[in-house]
Structure formats: C-alpha cells, structure tokens
All heavy atoms as an XYZ file, in Angstrom:
1030
protein
N      45.381     87.725    110.198
C      44.464     88.319    111.161
C      43.810     87.126    111.978
O      43.545     86.088    111.466
C      43.363     89.125    110.448
C      42.369     89.758    111.375
S      41.131     90.822    110.486
C      41.997     92.264    110.428
N      43.583     87.441    113.241
C      42.961     86.401    114.100
C      41.570     86.024    113.661
O      40.771     86.939    113.357
C      42.952     87.013    115.544
C      42.848     85.969    116.531
O      42.503     84.865    116.360
N      43.203     86.369    117.754
N      41.299     84.737    113.546
C      39.971     84.310    112.942
C      38.802     84.746    113.845
O      37.716     85.159    113.247
C      40.045     82.790    112.911
C      41.325     82.369    113.511
C      42.142     83.606    113.785
N      38.908     84.800    115.135
C      37.758     85.229    115.898
C      37.611     86.705    115.817
O      36.522     87.224    115.913
C      37.810     84.699    117.352
C      39.000     84.891    118.110
N      40.110     84.142    117.945
C      39.253     85.790    119.062
C      40.952     84.575    118.849
N      40.499     85.598    119.465
N      38.644     87.477    115.481
C      38.479     88.878    115.284
C      37.689     89.127    113.968
O      36.845     90.010    113.933
C      39.873     89.621    115.209
C      39.878     91.047    114.978
C      39.106     91.807    116.029
C      41.300     91.549    114.814
N      37.956     88.347    112.974
C      37.237     88.413    111.726
C      35.746     88.257    111.966
O      34.911     89.045    111.438
C      37.703     87.429    110.654
C      39.137     87.746    110.245
C      36.773     87.392    109.455
C      39.806     86.688    109.449
N      35.432     87.206    112.788
C      34.034     86.939    113.057
C      33.309     88.112    113.886
O      32.253     88.542    113.525
C      33.843     85.610    113.909
C      34.424     84.480    113.102
C      32.423     85.367    114.275
C      33.921     84.232    111.755
N      34.108     88.603    114.866
C      33.517     89.687    115.653
C      33.313     90.951    114.779
O      32.268     91.604    114.927
C      34.502     90.001    116.801
C      34.507     89.001    118.011
C      35.568     89.359    118.973
C      33.153     88.949    118.637
N      34.274     91.263    113.884
C      34.073     92.407    113.007
C      32.892     92.211    112.077
O      32.102     93.122    111.786
C      35.376     92.635    112.199
C      36.585     93.147    113.058
C      37.775     93.202    112.102
C      36.254     94.421    113.726
N      32.734     90.989    111.595
C      31.589     90.693    110.694
C      30.235     90.865    111.405
O      29.306     91.429    110.919
C      31.674     89.235    110.181
O      32.840     89.123    109.365
N      30.244     90.328    112.652
C      29.014     90.441    113.411
C      28.721     92.023    113.826
O      27.608     92.435    113.783
C      29.022     89.673    114.703
C      29.037     88.184    114.465
C      29.195     87.372    115.746
C      27.723     87.761    113.817
N      29.817     92.679    114.087
C      29.624     94.167    114.382
C      29.129     94.867    113.169
O      28.279     95.801    113.316
C      30.962     94.705    114.863
N      29.504     94.454    111.956
C      28.977     95.090    110.765
C      27.531     94.851    110.624
O      26.741     95.759    110.305
C      29.766     94.649    109.515
N      27.048     93.574    110.927
C      25.635     93.246    110.807
C      24.879     94.096    111.827
O      23.839     94.672    111.493
C      25.449     91.774    111.091
C      24.004     91.382    111.242
C      26.108     90.877    109.936
N      25.346     94.229    113.046
C      24.712     94.939    114.119
C      24.615     96.441    113.763
O      23.632     97.042    113.850
C      25.355     94.705    115.448
C      25.127     93.300    115.942
C      24.877     95.667    116.479
C      25.981     92.835    117.133
N      25.811     96.991    113.254
C      25.799     98.458    113.008
C      24.953     98.741    111.766
O      24.538     99.903    111.591
C      27.253     98.928    112.793
O      27.778     98.338    111.618
N      24.759     97.783    110.920
C      23.854     98.065    109.734
C      22.414     98.414    110.124
O      21.731     99.058    109.369
C      23.885     96.867    108.786
N      22.067     97.982    111.319
C      20.704     98.245    111.805
C      20.489     99.699    112.118
O      19.410    100.174    112.298
C      20.357     97.341    112.944
N      21.661    100.428    112.344
C      21.577    101.874    112.714
C      20.937    102.148    114.115
O      20.493    103.264    114.386
C      20.900    102.714    111.673
C      21.748    102.741    110.424
O      22.950    102.681    110.411
N      21.077    102.747    109.243
N      20.786    101.124    114.921
C      20.224    101.275    116.217
C      21.105    100.445    117.138
O      21.540     99.352    116.838
C      18.834    100.687    116.273
C      17.805    101.339    115.377
C      16.456    100.629    115.475
O      16.238     99.874    116.453
O      15.607    100.867    114.614
N      21.163    100.877    118.393
C      21.803    100.037    119.379
C      21.053     98.663    119.610
O      19.768     98.762    119.689
C      21.902    100.843    120.638
C      21.570    102.231    120.239
C      20.816    102.158    118.961
N      21.669     97.628    119.700
C      21.088     96.310    119.943
C      21.540     95.831    121.294
O      22.704     95.805    121.563
C      21.419     95.287    118.892
C      21.106     95.790    117.473
C      20.786     93.979    119.144
C      19.687     96.058    117.158
N      20.565     95.532    122.156
C      20.950     95.129    123.514
C      21.495     93.683    123.519
O      21.097     92.862    122.721
C      19.685     95.159    124.379
N      22.456     93.469    124.433
C      22.949     92.177    124.752
C      22.002     91.571    125.838
O      21.859     92.126    126.912
C      24.366     92.137    125.243
C      25.291     92.711    124.185
C      24.835     90.752    125.622
C      25.383     91.962    122.905
N      21.276     90.485    125.538
C      20.269     90.016    126.479
C      20.879     88.884    127.387
O      20.264     88.594    128.409
C      19.031     89.508    125.738
C      18.307     90.670    125.105
C      19.313     88.427    124.774
N      21.877     88.295    126.939
C      22.563     87.229    127.807
C      24.014     87.263    127.517
O      24.488     87.358    126.323
C      21.959     85.862    127.464
C      22.401     84.799    128.427
C      21.656     83.534    128.252
N      21.092     83.402    126.916
C      21.083     82.215    126.205
N      21.439     81.098    126.825
N      20.583     82.131    125.027
N      24.826     87.083    128.577
C      26.315     87.052    128.346
C      26.973     86.274    129.489
O      26.600     86.446    130.691
C      26.932     88.500    128.342
C      28.334     88.604    128.090
C      28.829     89.960    127.965
O      28.060     90.930    128.053
N      30.149     90.069    127.745
N      27.853     85.440    129.119
C      28.718     84.649    130.106
C      30.132     84.731    129.598
O      30.339     84.682    128.414
C      28.297     83.197    130.103
C      26.953     82.789    130.548
C      26.734     81.328    130.385
O      27.527     80.528    131.086
O      25.813     80.945    129.635
N      31.002     84.772    130.540
C      32.503     84.729    130.134
C      33.209     84.239    131.289
O      32.898     84.518    132.499
C      32.972     86.014    129.557
C      32.946     87.167    130.502
C      33.303     88.484    129.802
O      32.971     88.569    128.625
N      34.038     89.306    130.439
N      34.397     83.611    131.009
C      35.325     83.161    132.001
C      36.757     83.384    131.329
O      37.172     82.563    130.558
C      35.119     81.691    132.339
C      36.036     81.161    133.386
O      36.813     81.987    133.992
O      36.057     79.953    133.674
N      37.359     84.481    131.702
C      38.644     84.876    131.077
C      39.748     84.817    132.048
O      40.872     85.224    131.659
C      38.555     86.269    130.504
C      37.473     86.307    129.276
O      37.217     85.315    128.699
N      36.859     87.432    129.150
N      39.564     84.437    133.285
C      40.640     84.622    134.269
C      41.302     83.318    134.624
O      41.839     83.150    135.788
N      41.442     82.370    133.766
C      41.976     81.109    134.118
C      43.540     81.147    134.017
O      44.085     81.618    132.991
C      41.518     80.029    133.158
C      39.979     79.776    133.350
O      39.472     79.721    134.484
N      39.335     79.715    132.231
N      44.274     80.668    135.018
C      45.736     80.753    134.984
C      46.341     79.969    133.804
O      47.430     80.250    133.348
C      46.160     80.097    136.287
C      44.934     79.796    137.079
C      43.751     80.098    136.202
N      45.651     78.968    133.272
C      46.204     78.139    132.182
C      45.964     78.802    130.842
O      46.394     78.369    129.821
C      45.615     76.804    132.191
C      44.106     76.767    131.931
O      43.451     77.811    131.762
O      43.557     75.669    131.906
N      45.375     80.039    130.854
C      45.234     80.849    129.593
C      43.883     80.455    128.842
O      43.600     81.048    127.877
N      43.105     79.525    129.369
C      41.857     79.165    128.677
C      40.835     80.214    128.925
O      40.865     80.956    129.955
C      41.414     77.778    129.125
O      41.111     77.831    130.533
N      39.902     80.305    128.073
C      38.812     81.277    128.159
C      37.485     80.744    127.541
O      37.528     79.758    126.762
C      39.193     82.647    127.585
C      39.207     82.631    126.082
C      38.136     82.959    125.336
C      40.350     82.234    125.403
C      38.186     82.965    123.967
C      40.445     82.292    124.004
C      39.326     82.576    123.303
O      39.297     82.574    121.918
N      36.437     81.391    127.908
C      35.148     81.043    127.360
C      34.319     82.280    127.299
O      34.320     83.090    128.262
C      34.453     79.974    128.242
C      33.083     79.720    127.828
C      32.777     78.862    126.676
C      31.994     80.312    128.427
C      31.518     78.648    126.272
C      30.635     80.067    128.063
C      30.418     79.188    126.964
N      33.589     82.507    126.234
C      32.700     83.656    126.185
C      31.449     83.274    125.334
O      31.534     82.485    124.383
C      33.378     84.904    125.577
O      32.459     86.035    125.705
C      33.753     84.755    124.127
N      30.306     83.753    125.811
C      29.054     83.481    125.042
C      28.192     84.706    125.250
O      28.113     85.218    126.318
C      28.402     82.238    125.663
C      26.966     81.992    125.071
C      26.294     80.874    125.834
N      27.020     79.685    125.769
C      26.896     78.677    126.708
N      26.063     78.717    127.639
N      27.614     77.568    126.507
N      27.505     85.086    124.151
C      26.549     86.152    124.281
C      25.412     86.033    123.284
O      25.626     85.308    122.223
C      27.171     87.575    124.216
C      27.977     87.899    123.025
C      29.307     87.794    122.884
C      27.505     88.329    121.734
N      29.715     88.148    121.611
C      28.639     88.437    120.872
C      26.267     88.618    121.202
C      28.497     88.947    119.591
C      26.164     89.096    119.898
C      27.292     89.229    119.108
N      24.332     86.726    123.597
C      23.174     86.682    122.627
C      22.633     88.139    122.686
O      22.441     88.758    123.705
C      22.156     85.726    123.058
C      20.877     85.669    122.176
C      19.863     84.702    122.611
O      20.157     83.820    123.499
O      18.783     84.721    122.091
N      22.245     88.644    121.434
C      21.746     89.995    121.314
C      20.261     89.918    121.198
O      19.666     88.774    120.882
C      22.357     90.681    120.130
O      21.969     90.108    118.945
N      19.594     90.986    121.385
C      18.112     91.073    121.291
C      17.582     90.751    119.946
O      16.432     90.349    119.853
C      17.635     92.492    121.772
N      18.396     90.904    118.882
C      17.906     90.604    117.557
C      18.275     89.187    117.130
O      18.185     88.884    115.958
C      18.403     91.614    116.507
C      19.941     91.648    116.456
O      20.646     91.043    117.180
N      20.472     92.391    115.441
N      18.688     88.302    118.058
C      18.860     86.952    117.771
C      20.262     86.513    117.361
O      20.554     85.324    117.010
N      21.209     87.401    117.369
C      22.633     87.043    117.107
C      23.216     86.331    118.294
O      23.045     86.750    119.419
C      23.489     88.220    116.788
C      22.935     88.940    115.494
C      24.961     87.903    116.549
C      23.571     90.269    115.180
N      23.814     85.191    118.094
C      24.469     84.431    119.066
C      25.943     84.279    118.751
O      26.303     84.091    117.562
C      23.871     83.056    119.422
O      24.012     82.300    118.212
C      22.394     83.177    119.790
N      26.816     84.270    119.760
C      28.271     84.030    119.582
C      28.733     83.207    120.783
O      28.374     83.525    121.906
C      28.926     85.410    119.553
C      30.422     85.345    119.453
C      31.041     85.264    118.223
C      31.283     85.291    120.559
C      32.443     85.214    118.107
C      32.605     85.213    120.469
C      33.159     85.180    119.214
N      29.579     82.231    120.482
C      30.217     81.420    121.499
C      31.611     81.059    121.046
O      31.780     80.651    119.962
C      29.396     80.173    121.714
C      29.901     79.271    122.818
C      28.980     78.095    123.055
O      27.713     78.270    122.956
O      29.551     77.044    123.378
N      32.553     81.153    122.042
C      33.960     80.816    121.706
C      34.683     80.343    122.961
O      34.395     80.843    124.005
C      34.631     82.030    121.068
C      36.061     81.685    120.609
C      36.640     82.842    119.858
O      37.219     83.780    120.555
O      36.544     82.924    118.562
N      35.532     79.348    122.703
C      36.383     79.004    123.849
C      37.830     78.711    123.310
O      38.026     78.267    122.192
C      35.870     77.683    124.528
C      35.886     76.444    123.742
C      35.358     75.296    124.537
O      34.303     75.378    125.144
N      35.998     74.169    124.440
N      38.729     78.992    124.110
C      40.184     78.860    123.732
C      40.910     78.082    124.852
O      40.625     78.249    126.052
N      41.843     77.292    124.447
C      42.682     76.555    125.366
C      44.182     76.577    124.895
O      44.428     76.722    123.711
C      42.252     75.109    125.482
C      40.869     74.969    126.112
C      42.342     74.328    124.182
N      45.051     76.500    125.815
C      46.482     76.477    125.508
C      46.837     74.998    125.339
O      46.623     74.205    126.325
C      47.242     77.131    126.646
C      48.741     77.275    126.379
C      49.115     78.369    125.302
O      48.321     79.280    125.188
N      50.184     78.109    124.659
N      47.476     74.623    124.277
C      47.898     73.246    124.085
C      49.397     73.127    124.333
O      50.143     74.024    123.975
C      47.542     72.784    122.625
C      46.103     72.706    122.338
C      45.713     72.335    120.954
C      46.656     71.757    120.008
N      46.174     71.468    118.692
N      49.823     72.038    124.887
C      51.300     71.746    125.118
C      51.871     72.865    125.991
O      53.021     73.291    125.661
C      51.986     71.607    123.801
C      51.397     70.532    122.999
O      51.060     69.435    123.415
N      51.205     70.812    121.709
N      51.196     73.290    126.994
C      51.696     74.390    127.894
C      53.068     74.021    128.448
O      53.309     72.897    128.922
C      50.792     74.674    129.019
N      54.018     74.921    128.388
C      55.362     74.748    128.928
C      56.316     73.979    128.036
O      57.488     73.824    128.375
N      55.858     73.561    126.911
C      56.738     72.817    125.985
C      57.190     73.780    124.855
O      56.406     74.113    124.010
C      56.070     71.637    125.350
C      55.602     70.574    126.370
C      54.821     69.405    125.674
O      55.109     69.100    124.530
N      53.990     68.729    126.419
N      58.467     74.136    124.986
C      59.014     75.127    124.065
C      58.815     74.699    122.601
O      58.990     73.535    122.269
C      60.543     75.260    124.307
C      61.141     76.417    123.483
C      62.625     76.569    123.762
C      63.171     77.682    122.853
N      64.599     77.810    123.030
N      58.405     75.632    121.774
C      58.200     75.450    120.327
C      56.975     74.458    120.018
O      56.774     74.090    118.915
C      59.433     74.894    119.611
C      60.559     75.892    119.673
O      60.316     77.143    119.719
O      61.748     75.467    119.706
N      56.261     74.081    121.053
C      55.095     73.166    120.823
C      53.811     73.835    121.338
O      52.733     73.310    121.124
C      55.319     71.855    121.446
C      56.334     70.986    120.799
C      56.369     69.620    121.341
C      57.434     68.818    120.589
N      57.464     67.374    120.997
N      53.958     74.964    122.123
C      52.807     75.574    122.677
C      51.937     76.148    121.543
O      52.488     76.701    120.574
C      53.099     76.731    123.603
C      53.591     76.221    124.927
C      53.803     77.395    125.921
O      53.879     78.532    125.479
O      53.848     77.067    127.137
N      50.623     76.014    121.625
C      49.727     76.577    120.628
C      48.391     76.796    121.271
O      47.975     76.140    122.196
C      49.551     75.589    119.471
N      47.668     77.825    120.731
C      46.392     78.106    121.198
C      45.325     77.433    120.218
O      45.558     77.414    119.019
C      46.055     79.586    121.214
C      44.772     79.953    121.775
C      44.563     81.491    121.819
O      45.389     82.250    121.362
O      43.510     81.893    122.420
N      44.317     76.825    120.830
C      43.267     76.277    120.025
C      41.987     77.013    120.329
O      41.640     77.136    121.482
C      43.097     74.811    120.317
C      41.972     74.195    119.495
C      41.831     72.704    119.757
O      42.653     71.916    119.157
O      40.946     72.334    120.574
N      41.320     77.547    119.298
C      40.056     78.298    119.512
C      38.987     77.634    118.705
O      39.147     77.347    117.519
C      40.296     79.799    119.003
C      39.012     80.494    119.148
C      41.466     80.402    119.787
N      37.896     77.321    119.450
C      36.639     76.783    118.767
C      35.511     77.783    119.018
O      35.438     78.287    120.096
C      36.266     75.433    119.323
C      37.263     74.333    119.070
C      36.817     73.071    119.666
N      37.778     72.021    119.424
C      37.798     71.204    118.413
N      36.840     71.402    117.469
N      38.724     70.348    118.196
N      34.741     77.915    118.023
C      33.591     78.825    118.209
C      32.453     78.653    117.208
O      32.555     77.889    116.283
N      31.389     79.369    117.475
C      30.308     79.367    116.644
C      29.499     80.638    116.734
O      29.573     81.429    117.773
C      29.338     78.176    116.876
O      28.799     78.322    118.222
N      28.834     81.058    115.682
C      27.973     82.194    115.693
C      26.750     81.983    114.788
O      26.835     81.201    113.852
C      28.730     83.412    115.188
N      25.714     82.607    115.052
C      24.551     82.481    114.169
C      23.766     83.796    114.165
O      23.792     84.572    115.119
C      23.616     81.353    114.682
O      22.997     81.678    115.959
N      23.177     84.117    113.006
C      22.372     85.351    112.903
C      21.518     85.138    111.635
O      21.685     84.166    110.882
C      23.285     86.510    112.701
C      24.120     86.540    111.477
C      23.848     87.098    110.271
C      25.439     85.955    111.377
N      24.896     86.916    109.417
C      25.916     86.229    110.048
C      26.291     85.232    112.216
C      27.159     85.816    109.592
C      27.525     84.839    111.802
C      27.909     85.087    110.442
N      20.573     86.062    111.425
C      19.760     86.010    110.225
C      20.168     87.070    109.304
O      20.366     88.329    109.700
C      18.280     86.269    110.663
O      17.848     85.299    111.629
C      17.373     86.253    109.413
N      20.513     86.717    108.052
C      20.973     87.629    107.022
C      19.830     88.586    106.653
O      18.669     88.240    106.833
C      21.495     86.855    105.800
N      20.160     89.669    106.019
C      19.118     90.618    105.534
C      18.118     89.866    104.575
O      16.967     90.366    104.592
C      19.986     91.666    104.813
C      21.264     91.636    105.434
C      21.514     90.144    105.782
N      18.489     88.893    103.922
C      17.534     88.188    102.987
C      16.668     87.162    103.763
O      15.902     86.478    103.080
C      18.265     87.567    101.809
C      19.136     86.408    102.163
O      19.323     86.087    103.439
O      19.789     85.846    101.307
N      16.855     87.062    105.064
C      16.059     86.100    105.831
C      16.726     84.756    106.005
O      16.164     83.896    106.770
N      17.891     84.507    105.418
C      18.536     83.203    105.595
C      19.149     83.133    106.961
O      19.894     84.157    107.400
C      19.662     83.077    104.485
C      20.387     81.817    104.586
C      21.560     81.728    103.605
O      21.860     82.704    102.915
N      22.205     80.595    103.543
N      19.007     81.959    107.629
C      19.620     81.770    108.943
C      21.069     81.342    108.669
O      21.274     80.396    107.945
C      18.808     80.682    109.692
C      19.369     80.436    111.050
C      19.083     81.553    111.986
C      19.438     81.097    113.451
N      19.356     82.252    114.362
N      22.004     82.052    109.203
C      23.408     81.759    109.037
C      23.902     81.084    110.271
O      23.762     81.604    111.363
C      24.224     83.017    108.729
C      23.703     83.773    107.536
C      25.732     82.693    108.599
C      23.841     83.106    106.214
N      24.605     79.961    110.142
C      25.255     79.277    111.271
C      26.753     79.087    110.799
O      26.962     78.490    109.750
C      24.685     77.892    111.562
C      23.353     78.047    112.100
O      23.062     78.615    113.105
N      22.317     77.487    111.338
N      27.645     79.559    111.616
C      29.042     79.577    111.286
C      29.795     78.932    112.444
O      29.570     79.274    113.569
C      29.554     80.942    111.051
C      31.038     81.070    110.628
C      31.304     80.498    109.289
C      31.414     82.598    110.637
N      30.660     78.011    112.136
C      31.526     77.396    113.128
C      33.008     77.501    112.733
O      33.278     77.630    111.518
N      33.931     77.462    113.705
C      35.352     77.554    113.323
C      36.176     76.854    114.287
O      35.827     76.613    115.489
C      35.762     79.035    113.216
C      35.607     79.854    114.433
C      36.445     80.079    115.417
C      34.439     80.659    114.763
N      35.988     80.900    116.324
C      34.766     81.274    115.990
C      33.260     80.868    114.136
C      33.831     82.098    116.584
C      32.321     81.685    114.825
C      32.599     82.283    115.956
N      37.315     76.463    113.882
C      38.462     75.873    114.653
C      39.716     76.539    114.161
O      40.000     76.480    112.892
C      38.470     74.374    114.470
C      39.768     73.744    115.009
C      39.877     73.867    116.528
C      39.784     72.298    114.669
N      40.456     77.154    115.046
C      41.729     77.731    114.724
C      42.828     77.179    115.625
O      42.590     77.155    116.827
C      41.664     79.215    114.807
N      43.902     76.706    115.074
C      44.996     76.218    115.905
C      46.286     76.418    115.193
O      46.329     77.184    114.200
C      44.801     74.706    116.272
C      44.690     73.817    115.059
O      45.085     74.213    114.011
O      44.175     72.675    115.224
N      47.327     75.704    115.535
C      48.595     75.875    114.925
C      48.686     75.521    113.529
O      49.549     75.843    112.741
C      49.725     75.094    115.768
C      49.616     73.636    115.609
C      48.637     72.981    116.621
O      47.802     73.656    117.171
O      48.704     71.799    116.802
N      47.687     74.870    112.987
C      47.578     74.425    111.585
C      46.791     75.377    110.684
O      46.665     75.159    109.560
C      47.016     73.060    111.458
C      47.855     71.993    112.255
O      49.072     71.951    112.015
N      47.239     71.236    113.068
N      46.235     76.443    111.349
C      45.405     77.327    110.504
C      44.011     77.395    111.085
O      43.717     76.935    112.200
N      43.095     77.962    110.276
C      41.701     78.081    110.630
C      40.816     77.341    109.599
O      41.106     77.377    108.429
C      41.300     79.499    110.734
N      39.758     76.674    110.159
C      38.842     75.996    109.369
C      37.494     76.587    109.706
O      37.098     76.638    110.936
C      38.795     74.503    109.592
C      40.189     73.923    109.263
C      37.716     73.784    108.854
C      40.385     72.473    109.659
N      36.726     77.047    108.755
C      35.426     77.579    108.910
C      34.365     76.666    108.312
O      34.637     76.122    107.216
C      35.256     79.024    108.360
C      36.160     80.036    108.941
C      37.444     80.191    108.493
C      35.699     80.775    110.060
C      38.276     81.112    109.125
C      36.511     81.619    110.680
C      37.805     81.839    110.272
N      33.199     76.470    108.964
C      32.179     75.640    108.391
C      30.805     76.398    108.477
O      30.533     77.027    109.497
C      32.018     74.320    109.254
C      33.278     73.458    109.167
C      33.046     72.218    109.990
O      32.491     72.262    111.067
N      33.634     71.072    109.530
N      30.062     76.208    107.434
C      28.767     76.813    107.328
C      28.106     76.507    105.991
O      28.803     76.566    104.940
N      26.831     76.212    105.971
C      26.164     75.896    104.761
C      26.193     77.106    103.724
O      26.075     76.788    102.507
C      24.716     75.482    105.030
N      26.357     78.246    104.177
C      26.352     79.412    103.312
C      27.699     79.666    102.679
O      27.834     80.472    101.801
C      25.943     80.674    104.177
C      26.919     81.005    105.203
N      27.145     80.269    106.318
C      27.831     82.053    105.237
C      28.062     80.751    107.077
N      28.500     81.943    106.485
N      28.753     78.984    103.138
C      30.097     79.223    102.580
C      30.297     78.519    101.228
O      29.723     77.413    101.035
C      31.137     78.734    103.586
C      31.233     79.421    104.925
C      32.214     78.779    105.865
C      31.497     80.935    104.742
N      31.012     79.126    100.348
C      31.228     78.520     99.119
C      32.167     77.261     99.242
O      32.953     77.213    100.170
C      31.929     79.533     98.216
C      32.558     80.450     99.206
C      31.645     80.395    100.425
N      31.920     76.312     98.425
C      32.786     75.134     98.434
C      33.829     75.209     97.367
O      33.519     75.629     96.233
C      31.987     73.796     98.308
O      31.277     73.890     97.034
C      31.027     73.576     99.407
N      35.044     74.780     97.645
C      36.124     74.917     96.625
C      35.877     73.781     95.532
O      35.265     72.891     95.745
C      37.364     74.598     97.443
C      36.912     73.811     98.562
C      35.611     74.281     98.869
N      36.417     74.188     94.402
C      36.252     73.194     93.266
C      37.078     71.933     93.618
O      38.085     71.992     94.407
C      36.857     73.826     92.045
C      37.764     74.944     92.657
C      37.143     75.336     94.004
N      36.792     70.746     93.042
C      37.591     69.532     93.262
C      38.997     69.750     92.753
O      39.216     70.530     91.856
C      36.838     68.499     92.487
C      36.011     69.198     91.511
C      35.722     70.542     92.047
N      39.947     69.101     93.494
C      41.329     69.120     93.017
C      41.455     68.474     91.715
O      40.855     67.447     91.482
C      42.253     68.461     94.082
C      42.238     69.160     95.412
C      43.057     68.337     96.446
C      42.831     70.555     95.350
N      42.380     69.004     90.833
C      42.522     68.324     89.577
C      43.339     67.016     89.753
O      44.004     66.849     90.733
C      43.369     69.358     88.776
C      44.040     70.183     89.850
C      43.067     70.189     90.991
N      43.126     66.105     88.745
C      43.872     64.866     88.896
C      45.384     65.136     88.635
O      45.764     66.056     87.913
C      43.373     63.933     87.759
C      42.019     63.402     88.065
C      41.610     62.324     87.033
O      42.508     61.515     86.585
O      40.429     62.337     86.705
N      46.171     64.303     89.273
C      47.586     64.363     89.100
C      47.966     63.735     87.759
O      47.587     62.659     87.453
C      48.368     63.726     90.242
C      48.011     64.312     91.614
C      49.901     63.659     90.034
C      48.603     63.607     92.768
N      48.711     64.459     86.883
C      49.051     63.937     85.579
C      49.874     62.611     85.827
O      50.649     62.448     86.703
C      49.986     65.018     84.984
C      49.569     66.271     85.697
C      49.158     65.858     87.062
N      49.604     61.613     84.905
C      50.273     60.336     85.131
C      51.832     60.389     85.238
O      52.416     59.658     86.053
C      49.869     59.530     83.827
C      48.684     60.185     83.391
C      48.782     61.620     83.791
N      52.484     61.294     84.460
C      53.927     61.324     84.570
C      54.373     61.851     85.960
O      55.369     61.290     86.500
C      54.512     62.235     83.444
C      54.127     63.685     83.584
C      56.025     62.034     83.380
N      53.611     62.746     86.505
C      53.933     63.198     87.873
C      53.632     62.130     88.876
O      54.459     61.898     89.834
C      53.122     64.471     88.208
C      53.377     65.597     87.213
C      53.374     64.933     89.669
C      54.834     66.128     87.229
N      52.535     61.380     88.709
C      52.201     60.308     89.663
C      53.259     59.171     89.613
O      53.650     58.696     90.691
C      50.826     59.725     89.320
C      50.394     58.720     90.360
C      50.287     59.309     91.769
O      49.568     60.260     92.037
N      51.054     58.741     92.711
N      53.791     58.822     88.414
C      54.922     57.877     88.318
C      56.119     58.341     89.078
O      56.770     57.568     89.791
C      55.203     57.564     86.893
C      54.181     56.619     86.218
C      54.762     56.084     84.892
N      55.149     57.092     83.910
C      54.281     57.654     83.032
N      53.051     57.311     83.007
N      54.702     58.545     82.199
N      56.431     59.612     88.931
C      57.600     60.156     89.634
C      57.378     60.065     91.108
O      58.305     59.708     91.855
C      57.891     61.604     89.163
N      56.207     60.453     91.582
C      55.946     60.425     93.059
C      56.016     58.974     93.579
O      56.551     58.736     94.650
C      54.554     60.983     93.375
C      54.433     62.506     93.159
C      52.945     62.857     93.213
C      55.291     63.282     94.099
N      55.484     57.994     92.788
C      55.541     56.613     93.233
C      57.007     56.181     93.233
O      57.378     55.454     94.150
C      54.789     55.695     92.209
C      53.284     56.011     92.243
O      52.789     56.572     93.246
O      52.562     55.634     91.322
N      57.781     56.579     92.278
C      59.220     56.134     92.255
C      59.973     56.709     93.476
O      60.687     56.035     94.163
C      59.901     56.622     90.968
C      61.311     56.030     90.903
C      61.614     54.872     90.225
C      62.556     56.597     91.392
N      62.970     54.718     90.296
C      63.551     55.730     91.017
C      62.801     57.772     92.063
C      64.849     55.956     91.332
C      64.130     57.988     92.438
C      65.163     57.073     92.071
N      59.674     57.990     93.801
C      60.321     58.619     94.959
C      59.914     57.914     96.245
O      60.755     57.659     97.086
C      59.926     60.168     94.992
C      60.663     60.856     93.920
C      60.375     60.720     96.324
C      60.104     62.292     93.677
N      58.673     57.567     96.349
C      58.245     56.889     97.580
C      58.813     55.477     97.742
O      59.175     55.027     98.790
C      56.698     56.736     97.575
N      59.107     54.851     96.552
C      59.705     53.506     96.605
C      61.180     53.516     96.755
O      61.835     52.518     97.074
C      59.314     52.714     95.318
N      61.833     54.724     96.541
C      63.287     54.782     96.588
C      63.673     56.036     97.472
O      64.116     57.073     96.939
C      63.912     54.971     95.194
C      63.578     53.805     94.304
N      62.456     53.772     93.502
C      64.250     52.640     94.074
C      62.448     52.655     92.810
N      63.500     51.953     93.145
N      63.400     55.906     98.743
C      63.720     57.070     99.552
C      65.180     57.389     99.569
O      66.067     56.525     99.395
C      63.230     56.673    100.998
C      63.146     55.170    100.979
C      62.953     54.799     99.509
N      65.556     58.650     99.746
C      66.916     59.177     99.762
C      67.629     58.634    100.920
O      67.086     58.698    102.046
C      66.894     60.666     99.708
C      68.283     61.266     99.835
C      69.072     61.344     98.756
C      68.719     61.836    101.017
C      70.382     61.871     98.843
C      69.995     62.419    101.171
C      70.802     62.392    100.025
O      72.053     62.969    100.144
N      68.798     58.152    100.646
C      69.637     57.710    101.751
C      70.953     58.473    101.688
O      71.651     58.407    100.678
C      69.908     56.188    101.730
C      68.718     55.301    101.887
C      69.041     53.902    101.720
C      67.745     53.038    101.766
N      67.875     51.687    101.458
N      71.289     59.118    102.738
C      72.531     60.025    102.760
C      73.712     59.041    102.885
O      73.777     58.162    103.703
C      72.474     60.902    103.946
C      73.624     61.890    103.941
C      73.470     62.919    105.050
O      72.335     63.305    105.356
O      74.482     63.243    105.632
N      74.606     59.245    102.010
C      75.922     58.499    102.018
C      76.804     59.252    102.942
O      77.045     60.411    102.895
C      76.499     58.371    100.661
C      75.662     57.499     99.675
C      76.338     57.397     98.422
O      77.602     57.420     98.324
O      75.613     57.155     97.377
N      77.436     58.452    103.872
C      78.393     59.080    104.768
C      79.806     58.922    104.147
O      80.146     58.003    103.498
C      78.325     58.375    106.106
C      77.041     58.483    106.721
C      76.967     57.843    108.104
N      75.567     57.984    108.613
C      75.359     58.466    109.759
N      76.294     58.859    110.584
N      74.085     58.535    110.189
N      80.559     59.981    104.452
C      82.029     59.963    103.925
C      82.725     58.768    104.553
O      82.715     58.581    105.808
C      82.651     61.241    104.294
C      82.128     62.389    103.473
O      81.506     62.158    102.432
N      82.288     63.629    103.994
N      83.392     58.021    103.763
C      84.176     56.930    104.299
C      85.602     57.425    104.551
O      86.191     58.010    103.763
C      84.204     55.799    103.291
C      82.797     55.152    103.006
C      82.895     54.087    102.067
C      81.467     53.576    101.804
N      81.430     52.518    100.814
N      86.077     57.138    105.779
C      87.407     57.566    106.154
C      88.402     56.449    106.072
O      88.224     55.322    106.210
C      87.399     58.193    107.579
C      88.762     58.675    107.962
C      86.371     59.329    107.584
C-alpha cells in the first residue's frame, strides 16, 4: 500500500472520530507539473497539518525511474500528545520517523562461527573458471 495513502487514511480516521465536519483552513497544491512532481499542503481547523511532495527520479532512464515522496503530518492525539510524523518513500521502501513510533529491538550479535564464515567469504571472493579450449 502506498505510504502516503496510509497517512491520509490515518488522518481521515482521526478527523472522522470527531463526528463533525472539520474545515480546511489553508490549502496549497501544485499537481500539474510535466515532470510528474507535485506538492500539497493543508491545515484543518482542529490543528491537523499535512505536507507532501513527490519527484520523479531518473526520468527517462529505463528500469531506473523511481518516485520519491517526502512528507510530514502533525496532530494532537486524543490523550493530548502532540504527534509529529515524517516519511520518505522511494525505490528502497518507506521510512517513517516520529517520537511516538516504537523502536525496534537491537539486532542480535552474529554468532562467531557465522562471522568467521563471512570473513572467509569476503577474503576469498568467487572467481568463475572459464572453460579451457
């Protein structure tokens, strides 16, 4: 699923939870660029803000074209906590940042026997033998 769609759906859920229409008090957008880039920003009457921009990378290069999307959103959670969320999505996946997000546990150490094998492989790269005629 598209990362910015996830954010929009989450914000829509927050807005709809209020059971009242919330006015958009400011909005800017630029979606008509021939290079495929876009920009959108809005703010609602209850303090929700959303900003996102997308650009086409490596335009015209077959198998290298990719869209890069950067954005941010902020709102106040029902418990009063101010939420700030940022994201970057590109050909490598999506990265989300926010103090409210859980942090993953540290990676486990590589067992010594596996590390020795990895070191040996790095020191002895595979060399393809060519058939001798």
